[in-house]
All heavy atoms as an XYZ file, in Angstrom:
714
protein
N      76.382    106.171     47.234
C      77.376    106.867     48.038
C      78.758    106.634     47.434
O      79.114    105.506     47.114
C      77.316    106.351     49.477
C      78.353    106.982     50.377
S      78.197    106.433     52.094
C      77.527    107.901     52.817
N      79.515    107.670     47.281
C      80.867    107.607     46.747
C      81.772    106.888     47.750
O      81.733    107.156     48.942
C      81.374    109.028     46.485
C      82.749    109.032     45.850
O      83.695    108.605     46.526
O      82.876    109.470     44.708
N      82.606    105.962     47.282
C      83.493    105.194     48.155
C      84.421    106.047     48.986
O      84.781    105.685     50.110
N      84.826    107.204     48.474
C      85.720    108.084     49.228
C      85.036    108.697     50.439
O      85.703    109.184     51.343
C      86.273    109.196     48.330
C      87.248    108.660     47.292
O      87.828    107.582     47.524
O      87.417    109.312     46.252
N      83.707    108.696     50.470
C      82.954    109.272     51.583
C      82.751    108.284     52.730
O      82.347    108.667     53.821
C      81.580    109.731     51.098
C      81.640    110.840     50.072
C      80.272    111.131     49.495
O      79.274    110.634     50.026
O      80.209    111.858     48.487
N      83.018    107.010     52.485
C      82.811    105.988     53.509
C      83.932    106.011     54.537
O      85.107    106.123     54.185
C      82.739    104.602     52.868
C      81.574    104.380     51.916
C      81.717    103.036     51.225
C      80.261    104.459     52.658
N      83.580    105.868     55.795
C      84.559    105.835     56.877
C      84.837    104.374     57.231
O      84.123    103.773     58.030
C      84.038    106.585     58.102
C      85.031    106.596     59.241
O      86.243    106.369     59.006
O      84.605    106.820     60.385
N      85.846    103.798     56.597
C      86.255    102.425     56.888
C      87.256    102.497     58.027
O      88.342    103.045     57.879
C      86.878    101.748     55.648
C      87.379    100.358     55.995
C      85.869    101.708     54.511
N      86.864    101.943     59.175
C      87.688    102.123     60.370
C      88.735    101.043     60.560
O      89.654    101.216     61.353
C      86.799    102.189     61.614
O      86.076    100.989     61.758
N      88.626     99.917     59.863
C      89.616     98.865     60.057
C      89.739     98.014     58.807
O      88.751     97.637     58.196
C      89.220     97.985     61.234
N      90.954     97.744     58.438
C      91.271     96.786     57.387
C      92.334     95.867     57.973
O      93.460     96.289     58.213
C      91.812     97.473     56.137
C      90.815     98.266     55.326
C      91.523     99.083     54.247
C      89.811     97.334     54.670
N      91.966     94.636     58.229
C      92.901     93.703     58.859
C      92.738     92.326     58.263
O      91.667     91.962     57.773
C      92.669     93.659     60.366
N      93.812     91.556     58.307
C      93.814     90.193     57.806
C      94.642     89.342     58.766
O      95.628     89.818     59.336
C      94.367     90.144     56.359
C      95.780     90.639     56.274
C      94.234     88.774     55.770
N      94.213     88.112     58.960
C      94.974     87.158     59.762
C      95.639     86.164     58.831
O      95.024     85.693     57.875
C      94.067     86.417     60.747
C      93.555     87.340     61.823
O      94.229     88.261     62.247
N      92.341     87.102     62.261
N      96.910     85.859     59.104
C      97.700     84.987     58.251
C      98.432     83.968     59.121
O      99.043     84.337     60.126
C      98.741     85.813     57.448
C      99.610     84.917     56.592
C      98.055     86.863     56.604
N      98.377     82.715     58.715
C      99.144     81.678     59.401
C     100.609     81.810     59.030
O     100.946     81.947     57.844
C      98.630     80.275     59.007
O      97.253     80.185     59.368
C      99.406     79.183     59.703
N     101.464     81.789     60.018
C     102.907     81.861     59.776
C     103.387     80.471     59.356
O     103.156     79.497     60.079
C     103.662     82.310     61.043
C     103.153     83.674     61.529
C     105.168     82.346     60.785
C     103.658     84.072     62.912
N     104.044     80.352     58.196
C     104.571     79.044     57.783
C     105.561     78.505     58.837
O     106.260     79.277     59.496
C     105.295     79.337     56.469
C     104.705     80.613     55.976
C     104.325     81.388     57.204
N     105.603     77.184     58.975
C     106.468     76.558     59.985
C     107.903     77.080     59.954
O     108.508     77.314     60.995
C     106.478     75.037     59.819
C     105.186     74.390     60.283
O     104.456     75.002     61.095
O     104.903     73.267     59.836
N     108.450     77.271     58.765
C     109.846     77.693     58.635
C     110.104     79.098     59.184
O     111.241     79.448     59.498
C     110.279     77.623     57.173
N     109.055     79.911     59.318
C     109.213     81.287     59.798
C     108.747     81.477     61.239
O     108.887     82.560     61.796
C     108.444     82.252     58.887
C     108.969     82.400     57.461
C     108.051     83.303     56.647
C     110.394     82.931     57.459
N     108.190     80.444     61.856
C     107.707     80.572     63.235
C     108.872     80.721     64.201
O     109.979     80.274     63.938
C     106.857     79.357     63.608
C     105.559     79.337     62.833
C     104.708     78.160     63.197
N     103.483     78.207     62.388
C     102.514     77.348     62.485
N     102.575     76.348     63.353
N     101.450     77.470     61.714
N     108.600     81.366     65.318
C     109.605     81.556     66.353
C     108.940     81.494     67.721
O     107.733     81.409     67.825
C     110.361     82.866     66.147
C     109.571     84.110     66.447
C     109.626     84.846     67.589
C     108.613     84.772     65.610
N     108.766     85.922     67.526
C     108.124     85.896     66.320
C     108.098     84.516     64.342
C     107.176     86.757     65.788
C     107.153     85.374     63.824
C     106.708     86.480     64.544
N     109.777     81.495     68.743
C     109.258     81.533     70.108
C     109.690     82.827     70.765
O     110.694     83.438     70.384
C     109.755     80.336     70.956
O     111.175     80.359     70.992
C     109.276     79.015     70.394
N     108.917     83.264     71.747
C     109.223     84.471     72.523
C     108.694     84.230     73.928
O     107.888     83.330     74.152
C     108.571     85.690     71.883
C     109.298     86.980     72.218
O     109.981     87.037     73.265
O     109.170     87.949     71.447
N     109.178     85.027     74.851
C     108.815     84.833     76.255
C     108.080     86.042     76.796
O     108.445     87.183     76.523
C     110.079     84.573     77.100
O     110.759     83.443     76.541
C     109.734     84.284     78.540
N     107.035     85.777     77.567
C     106.282     86.823     78.250
C     106.015     86.340     79.667
O     105.491     85.253     79.865
C     104.980     87.073     77.489
C     103.967     87.991     78.127
C     104.135     89.492     77.826
N     104.534     89.879     76.505
C     103.736     90.135     75.476
N     102.455     89.976     75.557
N     104.222     90.539     74.328
N     106.422     87.143     80.635
C     106.220     86.821     82.054
C     106.697     85.417     82.411
O     106.032     84.657     83.098
C     104.759     86.991     82.452
C     104.281     88.429     82.334
C     102.849     88.584     82.850
N     102.359     89.886     82.479
C     101.324     90.088     81.659
N     100.654     89.078     81.169
N     100.950     91.302     81.370
N     107.861     85.069     81.881
C     108.466     83.793     82.202
C     107.893     82.592     81.477
O     108.298     81.461     81.714
N     106.946     82.817     80.552
C     106.333     81.714     79.817
C     106.693     81.822     78.343
O     106.603     82.892     77.738
C     104.814     81.733     79.994
C     104.127     80.530     79.439
C     102.685     80.415     79.893
O     102.079     81.438     80.281
O     102.160     79.304     79.846
N     107.111     80.709     77.754
C     107.515     80.690     76.354
C     106.294     80.462     75.463
O     105.469     79.584     75.730
C     108.549     79.599     76.120
C     109.139     79.622     74.731
C     110.227     78.578     74.537
O     110.145     77.500     75.156
O     111.144     78.849     73.758
N     106.204     81.254     74.392
C     105.105     81.166     73.436
C     105.652     80.834     72.056
O     106.707     81.322     71.660
C     104.352     82.498     73.348
C     103.509     82.795     74.551
C     104.081     83.266     75.726
C     102.140     82.611     74.509
C     103.305     83.544     76.840
C     101.354     82.885     75.610
C     101.945     83.349     76.781
N     104.908     80.035     71.307
C     105.212     79.734     69.912
C     104.287     80.598     69.062
O     103.052     80.528     69.190
C     104.951     78.248     69.639
C     105.168     77.845     68.223
C     106.624     77.574     67.978
N     106.782     76.955     66.654
C     107.888     77.036     65.981
N     108.920     77.648     66.489
N     107.977     76.483     64.815
N     104.877     81.448     68.211
C     104.096     82.395     67.408
C     103.685     81.745     66.091
O     104.522     81.248     65.348
C     104.893     83.665     67.160
C     105.122     84.558     68.390
C     103.834     84.894     69.079
C     106.125     84.049     69.348
N     102.382     81.713     65.836
C     101.828     80.964     64.704
C     100.953     81.789     63.762
O     100.639     81.329     62.667
C     100.992     79.782     65.220
O      99.939     80.293     66.043
C     101.836     78.800     66.020
N     100.538     82.971     64.173
C      99.596     83.764     63.381
C     100.012     85.231     63.381
O     100.471     85.748     64.391
C      98.174     83.657     63.978
O      97.816     82.292     64.089
C      97.154     84.375     63.117
N      99.822     85.881     62.249
C     100.029     87.327     62.146
C      98.681     88.016     61.968
O      97.811     87.513     61.255
C     100.882     87.682     60.929
C     102.301     87.169     60.887
C     102.943     87.544     59.547
C     103.114     87.707     62.045
N      98.522     89.159     62.608
C      97.400     90.046     62.348
C      98.004     91.278     61.696
O      98.829     91.966     62.300
C      96.658     90.417     63.629
C      95.556     91.405     63.351
O      95.761     92.600     63.449
N      94.392     90.901     62.985
N      97.625     91.517     60.447
C      98.189     92.618     59.665
C      97.094     93.649     59.443
O      95.990     93.318     59.017
C      98.710     92.107     58.308
C      99.723     90.979     58.534
C      99.323     93.252     57.506
C     100.002     90.170     57.298
N      97.417     94.911     59.762
C      96.445     95.993     59.614
C      96.970     97.026     58.620
O      98.163     97.318     58.600
C      96.209     96.674     60.965
C      95.566     95.759     61.976
C      95.449     96.383     63.359
N      96.581     97.155     63.842
C      97.703     96.624     64.340
N      97.876     95.338     64.384
N      98.657     97.406     64.778
N      96.051     97.563     57.834
C      96.376     98.679     56.954
C      96.019     99.952     57.693
O      94.857    100.175     58.046
C      95.584     98.578     55.645
C      95.827     99.705     54.646
C      97.279     99.714     54.180
C      94.885     99.548     53.461
N      97.010    100.768     57.960
C      96.799    102.009     58.689
C      96.233    103.088     57.758
O      96.378    102.993     56.533
C      98.114    102.474     59.308
C      98.763    101.477     60.285
C     100.134    101.978     60.720
C      97.875    101.200     61.466
N      95.595    104.113     58.311
C      94.994    105.162     57.479
C      95.972    105.839     56.515
O      95.571    106.288     55.441
C      94.462    106.169     58.507
C      94.218    105.366     59.727
C      95.296    104.313     59.734
N      97.255    105.871     56.878
C      98.234    106.517     55.996
C      98.817    105.565     54.952
O      99.713    105.928     54.205
C      99.352    107.160     56.815
C     100.214    106.158     57.566
O     100.006    104.934     57.428
O     101.113    106.609     58.313
N      98.308    104.321     54.899
C      98.749    103.368     53.898
C      99.859    102.429     54.342
O     100.186    101.479     53.633
N     100.454    102.676     55.491
C     101.489    101.769     56.004
C     100.842    100.531     56.612
O      99.663    100.538     56.936
C     102.355    102.455     57.072
C     103.206    103.582     56.525
C     104.030    104.279     57.619
N     103.115    104.835     58.620
C     103.164    104.561     59.938
N     104.074    103.751     60.432
N     102.286    105.106     60.764
N     101.630     99.486     56.765
C     101.154     98.263     57.399
C     101.653     98.194     58.837
O     102.749     98.660     59.150
C     101.666     97.033     56.643
C     101.207     96.883     55.198
C     101.917     95.717     54.539
C      99.698     96.713     55.135
N     100.859     97.584     59.692
C     101.252     97.290     61.068
C     100.915     95.821     61.297
O      99.938     95.308     60.751
C     100.496     98.171     62.060
N     101.737     95.140     62.082
C     101.483     93.717     62.311
C     101.890     93.325     63.721
O     102.803     93.911     64.314
C     102.247     92.881     61.290
N     101.186     92.327     64.234
C     101.524     91.696     65.505
C     101.453     90.194     65.286
O     100.688     89.714     64.451
C     100.534     92.087     66.606
C     100.680     93.505     67.070
C      99.782     93.764     68.253
C      99.969     95.203     68.728
N      99.174     95.476     69.916
N     102.252     89.475     66.068
C     102.221     88.015     66.023
C     101.472     87.508     67.245
O     101.512     88.128     68.310
C     103.647     87.463     66.015
N     100.787     86.394     67.057
C     100.043     85.776     68.147
C     100.432     84.313     68.267
O     100.781     83.676     67.280
C      98.530     85.870     67.891
C      98.008     87.263     68.049
C      98.074     88.179     67.006
C      97.468     87.683     69.255
C      97.608     89.464     67.151
C      97.002     88.984     69.406
C      97.074     89.859     68.345
O      96.615     91.144     68.502
N     100.361     83.821     69.489
C     100.678     82.421     69.706
C     100.167     81.928     71.034
O      99.523     82.665     71.789
N     100.483     80.682     71.312
C     100.051     80.029     72.550
C     101.270     79.500     73.290
O     102.336     79.329     72.706
C      99.094     78.896     72.226
C      97.799     79.394     71.614
C      96.702     78.361     71.790
N      95.458     78.807     71.189
C      94.538     79.525     71.811
N      94.711     79.902     73.049
N      93.426     79.880     71.191
N     101.106     79.226     74.565
C     102.234     78.720     75.347
C     102.778     77.402     74.779
O     102.007     76.518     74.388
C     101.633     78.484     76.736
C     100.435     79.367     76.791
C      99.914     79.418     75.385
N     104.095     77.295     74.743
C     104.755     76.088     74.264
C     104.392     74.902     75.153
O     104.215     73.780     74.674
C     106.291     76.293     74.222
C     107.014     74.989     73.941
C     106.651     77.355     73.175
N     104.261     75.159     76.448
C     103.959     74.092     77.407
C     102.544     73.557     77.250
O     102.185     72.554     77.864
C     104.172     74.598     78.832
N     101.717     74.209     76.438
C     100.346     73.764     76.233
C      99.414     74.327     77.281
O      99.718     75.305     77.964
N      98.299     73.692     77.411
C      97.302     74.168     78.357
C      96.418     75.224     77.742
O      96.436     75.475     76.546
N      95.650     75.852     78.603
C      94.680     76.847     78.146
C      95.201     78.265     78.345
O      94.468     79.151     78.742
C      93.374     76.647     78.887
C      92.726     75.303     78.575
C      91.348     75.227     79.154
N      90.605     76.436     78.885
C      89.564     76.523     78.069
N      89.150     75.456     77.443
N      88.927     77.656     77.906
N      96.453     78.481     78.058
C      97.032     79.799     78.220
C      96.408     80.820     77.295
O      95.776     80.475     76.294
N      96.591     82.058     77.617
C      96.035     83.156     76.831
C      96.660     83.210     75.450
O      97.789     82.782     75.241
C      96.275     84.473     77.557
N      95.898     83.740     74.504
C      96.391     84.007     73.157
C      97.006     85.392     73.212
O      96.284     86.379     73.342
C      95.213     83.928     72.189
C      95.605     83.726     70.752
C      96.285     82.583     70.356
C      95.282     84.658     69.794
C      96.622     82.380     69.029
C      95.605     84.470     68.459
C      96.270     83.316     68.088
O      96.600     83.124     66.766
N      98.332     85.487     73.177
C      99.060     86.717     73.491
C      99.736     87.285     72.242
O     100.268     86.534     71.428
C     100.114     86.430     74.587
C     100.932     87.656     74.909
C      99.440     85.887     75.840
N      99.745     88.621     72.113
C     100.401     89.260     70.962
C     101.847     89.618     71.271
O     102.198     89.910     72.410
C      99.639     90.504     70.534
O      99.780     91.521     71.494
N     102.668     89.609     70.219
C     104.086     89.940     70.303
C     104.472     90.802     69.113
O     103.872     90.689     68.038
C     104.939     88.663     70.275
C     104.856     87.841     71.527
C     103.835     86.926     71.706
C     105.794     87.991     72.534
C     103.747     86.166     72.854
C     105.720     87.240     73.689
C     104.695     86.322     73.849
N     105.528     91.617     69.270
C     106.030     92.368     68.116
C     106.683     91.417     67.108
O     107.099     90.319     67.461
C     107.054     93.327     68.730
C     107.429     92.726     70.045
C     106.267     91.902     70.493
N     106.767     91.876     65.877
C     107.366     91.091     64.801
C     108.873     91.365     64.767
O     109.286     92.524     64.703
C     106.760     91.488     63.431
C     105.233     91.439     63.453
C     107.340     90.632     62.316
C     104.646     90.085     63.625
N     109.701     90.314     64.774
C     111.150     90.541     64.642
C     111.486     91.130     63.271
O     110.738     90.935     62.301
C     111.749     89.143     64.776
C     110.684     88.273     65.319
C     109.379     88.905     64.944
N     112.593     91.819     63.194
C     113.049     92.414     61.941
C     113.740     91.328     61.114
O     114.968     91.219     61.114
C     113.991     93.583     62.232
C     114.389     94.335     60.982
O     113.718     94.182     59.946
O     115.386     95.084     61.040
N     112.946     90.517     60.449
C     113.443     89.402     59.634
C     112.921     89.557     58.209
O     111.717     89.757     58.010
C     112.951     88.064     60.198
C     113.443     87.735     61.595
C     114.906     87.334     61.613
O     115.416     86.871     60.564
O     115.547     87.502     62.660
N     113.797     89.449     57.208
C     113.352     89.609     55.814
C     112.225     88.659     55.415
O     111.303     89.056     54.698
C     114.614     89.337     54.997
C     115.744     89.623     55.935
C     115.249     89.254     57.307
N     112.267     87.419     55.870
C     111.218     86.468     55.514
C     109.858     86.868     56.048
O     108.836     86.713     55.369
N     109.838     87.404     57.274
C     108.575     87.857     57.858
C     108.074     89.120     57.166
O     106.877     89.266     56.923
C     108.732     88.085     59.358
C     108.919     86.815     60.185
C     109.286     87.157     61.619
C     107.671     85.950     60.136
N     108.991     90.025     56.834
C     108.600     91.238     56.108
C     107.987     90.874     54.750
O     106.977     91.449     54.335
C     109.800     92.161     55.930
N     108.581     89.884     54.069
C     108.051     89.446     52.774
C     106.685     88.784     52.949
O     105.787     88.982     52.119
C     109.034     88.491     52.103
N     106.514     88.003     54.016
C     105.228     87.372     54.295
C     104.148     88.426     54.521
O     103.042     88.326     53.970
C     105.342     86.463     55.518
C     104.048     85.805     56.003
C     103.481     84.870     54.936
C     104.296     85.068     57.308
N     104.463     89.450     55.285
C     103.501     90.516     55.578
C     103.115     91.265     54.303
O     101.936     91.474     54.024
C     104.062     91.466     56.654
C     104.133     90.727     57.997
C     103.239     92.743     56.753
C     104.972     91.429     59.053
N     104.111     91.649     53.507
C     103.827     92.365     52.263
C     103.028     91.486     51.299
O     102.063     91.951     50.680
C     105.130     92.826     51.614
N     103.407     90.232     51.186
C     102.699     89.316     50.292
C     101.261     89.089     50.732
O     100.345     89.036     49.910
N     101.063     88.956     52.041
C      99.709     88.765     52.566
C      98.845     90.001     52.324
O      97.668     89.886     51.982
C      99.765     88.435     54.053
N      99.427     91.180     52.487
C      98.676     92.415     52.233
C      98.294     92.513     50.758
O      97.156     92.874     50.423
C      99.497     93.626     52.662
N      99.222     92.181     49.887
C      98.925     92.198     48.451
C      97.823     91.200     48.116
O      96.887     91.507     47.361
C     100.174     91.869     47.629
C     101.213     92.974     47.660
O     100.886     94.115     48.045
O     102.376     92.690     47.293
N      97.914     89.997     48.663
C      96.915     88.956     48.396
C      95.548     89.377     48.931
O      94.530     89.193     48.255
C      97.360     87.640     49.036
C      96.388     86.514     48.858
C      96.326     86.040     47.420
N      95.392     84.905     47.342
C      94.491     84.745     46.399
N      94.405     85.619     45.416
N      93.690     83.705     46.406
N      95.524     89.949     50.125
C      94.253     90.404     50.701
C      93.626     91.477     49.814
O      92.414     91.472     49.581
C      94.464     90.926     52.121
N      94.442     92.404     49.313
C      93.932     93.447     48.421
C      93.313     92.863     47.165
O      92.246     93.301     46.713
N      93.960     91.857     46.605
C      93.428     91.190     45.413
C      92.098     90.512     45.718
O      91.137     90.621     44.949
C      94.442     90.152     44.885
O      95.648     90.824     44.529
C      93.901     89.396     43.688
N      92.035     89.816     46.852
C      90.796     89.137     47.232
C      89.670     90.128     47.475
O      88.535     89.922     47.040
C      91.029     88.257     48.461
C      91.930     87.046     48.242
C      92.259     86.379     49.578
C      91.293     86.055     47.285
N      89.953     91.221     48.192
C      88.932     92.229     48.455
C      88.443     92.855     47.152
O      87.254     93.067     46.946
C      89.474     93.328     49.375
C      89.368     93.019     50.832
C      90.381     92.662     51.662
C      88.189     93.061     51.637
N      89.898     92.467     52.937
C      88.555     92.701     52.952
C      86.859     93.354     51.365
C      87.645     92.645     53.978
C      85.933     93.293     52.408
C      86.340     92.935     53.698
N      89.375     93.164     46.245
C      88.994     93.808     44.994
C      88.115     92.907     44.130
O      87.324     93.392     43.331
C      90.245     94.219     44.216
N      88.227     91.601     44.297
C      87.466     90.654     43.491
C      86.185     90.185     44.177
O      85.545     89.260     43.683
C      88.347     89.462     43.149
N      85.785     90.835     45.263
C      84.587     90.375     45.980
C      83.378     90.359     45.042
O      83.310     91.096     44.059
C      84.323     91.215     47.221
C      83.691     92.542     46.939
N      82.347     92.683     46.724
C      84.233     93.768     46.808
C      82.077     93.957     46.490
N      83.209     94.640     46.523
N      82.429     89.487     45.369
C      81.228     89.330     44.540
C      79.981     89.772     45.281
O      78.864     89.360     44.962
C      81.099     87.882     44.101
C      82.260     87.480     43.165
C      82.150     86.067     42.707
N      82.387     85.201     43.866
C      82.264     83.893     43.854
N      81.891     83.282     42.744
N      82.505     83.178     44.921
N      80.149     90.620     46.272
C      78.998     91.152     47.002
C      78.504     90.188     48.054
O      79.045     89.104     48.244
N      77.465     90.600     48.742
C      76.852     89.755     49.759
C      76.184     88.572     49.114
O      75.629     88.687     48.030
C      75.827     90.550     50.577
C      76.375     91.647     51.471
C      75.222     92.417     52.094
C      77.267     91.055     52.560
N      76.198     87.469     49.801
C      75.471     86.390     49.181
C      75.654     85.116     49.817
O      75.355     84.067     49.648
Protein backbone atom coordinates (compact mmCIF):
# COMPACT_ATOMS: atom_id res chain seq x y z
CA UNK A 1 0.00 0.00 0.00
CA UNK A 2 1.32 3.43 -0.95
CA UNK A 3 1.99 5.64 2.11
CA UNK A 4 -0.03 8.49 0.61
CA UNK A 5 -3.13 6.26 0.67
CA UNK A 6 -2.95 5.65 4.43
CA UNK A 7 -5.28 7.65 6.67
CA UNK A 8 -3.11 8.62 9.64
CA UNK A 9 -5.51 10.29 12.02
CA UNK A 10 -3.12 11.49 14.71
CA UNK A 11 0.51 12.43 15.07
CA UNK A 12 1.30 13.55 18.60
CA UNK A 13 4.25 13.64 20.97
CA UNK A 14 4.52 14.35 24.68
CA UNK A 15 7.46 16.43 25.89
CA UNK A 16 8.60 17.29 29.41
CA UNK A 17 8.91 21.03 29.89
CA UNK A 18 12.39 21.90 31.23
CA UNK A 19 12.31 23.46 34.72
CA UNK A 20 13.45 26.85 33.40
CA UNK A 21 10.42 27.07 31.07
CA UNK A 22 7.71 25.79 33.44
CA UNK A 23 4.99 28.13 34.62
CA UNK A 24 1.87 28.15 36.73
CA UNK A 25 -1.70 28.94 35.71
CA UNK A 26 -5.03 28.97 37.49
CA UNK A 27 -8.23 27.09 36.72
CA UNK A 28 -11.34 27.39 38.88
CA UNK A 29 -9.39 28.99 41.68
CA UNK A 30 -6.72 26.27 41.78
CA UNK A 31 -3.11 26.88 40.78
CA UNK A 32 -1.44 24.35 38.47
CA UNK A 33 2.23 23.83 37.64
CA UNK A 34 2.62 23.03 33.92
CA UNK A 35 5.17 20.27 33.30
CA UNK A 36 4.30 18.53 30.02
CA UNK A 37 3.45 19.54 26.46
CA UNK A 38 1.30 17.54 24.07
CA UNK A 39 2.25 18.57 20.53
CA UNK A 40 0.12 17.54 17.56
CA UNK A 41 0.82 17.75 13.85
CA UNK A 42 -2.33 18.99 12.17
CA UNK A 43 -3.40 17.75 8.71
CA UNK A 44 -2.30 21.03 7.12
CA UNK A 45 1.22 20.71 8.55
CA UNK A 46 0.90 23.26 11.36
CA UNK A 47 1.60 22.37 14.97
CA UNK A 48 -0.85 22.62 17.86
CA UNK A 49 0.12 22.25 21.51
CA UNK A 50 -1.38 22.20 24.98
CA UNK A 51 0.33 22.19 28.35
CA UNK A 52 -0.60 19.82 31.14
CA UNK A 53 0.07 19.92 34.83
CA UNK A 54 -1.07 19.11 38.33
CA UNK A 55 -2.23 21.24 41.23
CA UNK A 56 0.57 23.07 43.04
CA UNK A 57 -1.06 22.20 46.36
CA UNK A 58 -0.62 18.50 45.56
CA UNK A 59 -3.16 15.81 46.10
CA UNK A 60 -4.94 13.77 43.51
CA UNK A 61 -6.16 16.66 41.41
CA UNK A 62 -7.04 16.23 37.77
CA UNK A 63 -4.43 16.39 35.03
CA UNK A 64 -5.67 19.57 33.30
CA UNK A 65 -4.73 21.14 29.94
CA UNK A 66 -3.85 24.81 29.42
CA UNK A 67 -3.01 26.98 26.41
CA UNK A 68 0.65 27.70 25.72
CA UNK A 69 1.80 31.27 26.49
CA UNK A 70 3.35 33.24 23.64
CA UNK A 71 6.95 32.80 24.83
CA UNK A 72 9.94 32.38 22.48
CA UNK A 73 11.49 29.64 24.63
CA UNK A 74 8.31 27.57 24.54
CA UNK A 75 7.90 28.10 20.79
CA UNK A 76 11.50 26.89 20.29
CA UNK A 77 10.84 23.87 22.54
CA UNK A 78 7.75 22.93 20.51
CA UNK A 79 9.52 23.30 17.15
CA UNK A 80 12.57 21.40 18.39
CA UNK A 81 10.44 18.60 19.81
CA UNK A 82 8.52 18.29 16.53
CA UNK A 83 11.78 18.12 14.58
CA UNK A 84 13.20 15.51 16.97
CA UNK A 85 10.02 13.42 16.80
CA UNK A 86 10.17 13.50 12.99
CA UNK A 87 13.75 12.27 13.06
CA UNK A 88 12.88 9.47 15.48
CA UNK A 89 9.84 8.38 13.45
CA UNK A 90 11.82 8.43 10.20
CA UNK A 91 14.47 6.16 11.75
CA UNK A 92 12.04 3.54 13.07
CA UNK A 93 13.14 -0.08 12.73
CA UNK A 94 9.71 -1.66 12.40
CA UNK A 95 7.80 -3.76 14.87
CA UNK A 96 9.84 -5.84 17.13
